[in-house]
N, C-alpha and C positions, 0 to 999 in steps of 0.2 A: 502493500499499500504506500502511495508516495504521501509527501509532506501535503499536497494541496489537499487531498481527500480525508487526511486525518486532521485538517484545521476544522475546528469546531464552529457552527454557526453563530451570529449575532442576530439576535431576533428582536427587534423594536416594536413596542405595542403601545400606542398613544390614540387620542381621542379627546374629545369634548368634556370638560366638568359634568359629571353627572350620568356619563354612559356606561358606568361598570366596569370600568378598567381594574379598580381595586377587587371587586369581585372575583373578576375574571384571572387576577394574576393569584388570587389567593387558591383558586380552584385548581389552576394548571400547576399550582407547585405541591398542591395535595395529590394530584393524580399522577404528576410526574416528577418524582423526589430527584430523578436525574439531571433535570433541567438546573443549569446555575444561575442564580439571579445577582446579576452584578449589587454590591454593597456601593451605595453614596457616600462622598465626603459632605459635610455639613459645619457650618460655624455655629449652629445651634447648641445649647445646651441639652445635655443627655436628658430623655425624660425618665420618670421612675423605672427600674428594669431594664432599661437598654444598656448595651454593653459595645464599648469601641470594638472595631474590627468586626461584630456580629450585627448589629442593627445598623449602624454608619460607622465612617471614621471621622471621629470629632476632632476637629482643627480650630485653631485660632483663626481670627480673620485674617492677620497677618500671613500664617502660615498657608491658609487657603490663597490668598493672592499672590504669594510667591510661587505657589505650584501652578496656579493660572498662568502666571507671565512665563514661567518655564515649559508651558503648553501639556501639562500633564493631566488635563481632563478632556475627555471625548465632547463632554459639553458642559456648561455651566449655568446657572442662573441665580440672581438676585432675587428671593422671595419674602417681602414684610421684613426686610432689615437684614435677611441671614442669607448665605450664599450655600447653595448645594451644588456637587458636581458628579460626574462619573469619572473615577479614576480611569486612565487608560492602559496602565501597567496591568492592573487587577485583570480588565477583559481581555488584553492580549496574552496574558499567563494562562486564562483557564483556555481561551479558543487555541492558543498552541499546543496543548494537551489534550486538545480532541473534544473539549467540552463545549455544549450549547449554551449560550449564555443571553439570557432574556433581560432586555431593559424594558420599563414601565416607565416612560416620560412623557412630559409634555410635548406639545407640537414644535415649539421654538428649538427645543432640546435636541428632538428627533432629526430637525433638519442638519442642526450643527454635527449630530453624528452621522446622517448620510454623506455630507462634505468630506467628513474623517475616513468613512468605512463604507463605501460605494457597495462593498459585497454584502451588507447588513439584509436582513429580510425585514421589511417594512410593513407593517399591519397596521390599519385603521379601523378603530372601533366606532360603529356609527349606531343612532338609536334607531328604532323603528320609524320613529317620525319626531319632528320637532316637539309636537305637541306632547309626546311620551315622553323625551327630554326634560320639558316644563315640569311635567307632572314628578317625575323622580328628584329634580331639584328641589321643588317645592315639599315633597315628602321629607327630605334631610331635616327641615325646619330650623336651619343654621343661618337663614339668610334674611335679611330684613328688604322691603320692597325696592330699594335702590339698588343693593347688591344683586337682587335677583334679576332685574332688568338688563345690568351690566353682564350678568353670567349669560343672559338669553342672547345678547348681542354679540357675546364672545365666542359663543357656542356656533352661531351662526357664520362667523368668520371662520372660526376653528374647522368647520365641516366643509367650508371650499378649499381647505389644503388637502383633502384627502386624497387630490390628482396626483399629490406627488408619493404616495405610498403604492407599492406594487399590489397589495391585498387588501379588500377592504370585508368588514365582517359585521353584518348585523346583529347587535344585541337585542334581539326580542325574545330569546329565551337562553337564558345562562348557560345550560347544559351545552345546547346547540351550538352556541357561540365558543365555548371551551373546544368542544369534540371538532369544529371547523379549523380553529387554532392549531390544533394537534396534527388535522390531517395536511394543513398546509405545511408544519416542520417536517412530518413524514416525507411527503413531496419532495421539499427543497434538499432533504438527506439523500434522497437517491439521485439527485442531479450530480452530474461529473463536474 
């Protein structure tokens, strides 16, 4: 077997807020323990029970910015005053061992990864309809009227970015969506 075939896949999953990426990711992890999930770096403080190197790589802001300047992240973003990023070295290490790596990231991050790793498999999760997406966001109960309107507007803009992804999966049924992603991964694994 050549090195080309031993190289693991990089699978990037993203979609608008409220589409069910987290639920899909959790079920994928449960059903496919062989898939590796990349551990992100962050400058936020650890929450109760979180461990460095398991949940996140916890960095100071200076450490993060230094690593960012040295090009050590596949993608990065600032969210509510904290930085988050995907360490390039960890993804490369796992893939070089033939491991398949899944990133569950936002659309801006996915486009950064696409620039750095055009051989990645990019999967966009879509809601069955915008109306259903609105119901899911409202059901969370964590948004006020202003933030709901902002999320709805952002969701429409984000869905327009689906054209940059090789695969689109509609999350109208959680298990069906997970099985479709598993089928995509199996199909990609058989490609030379």
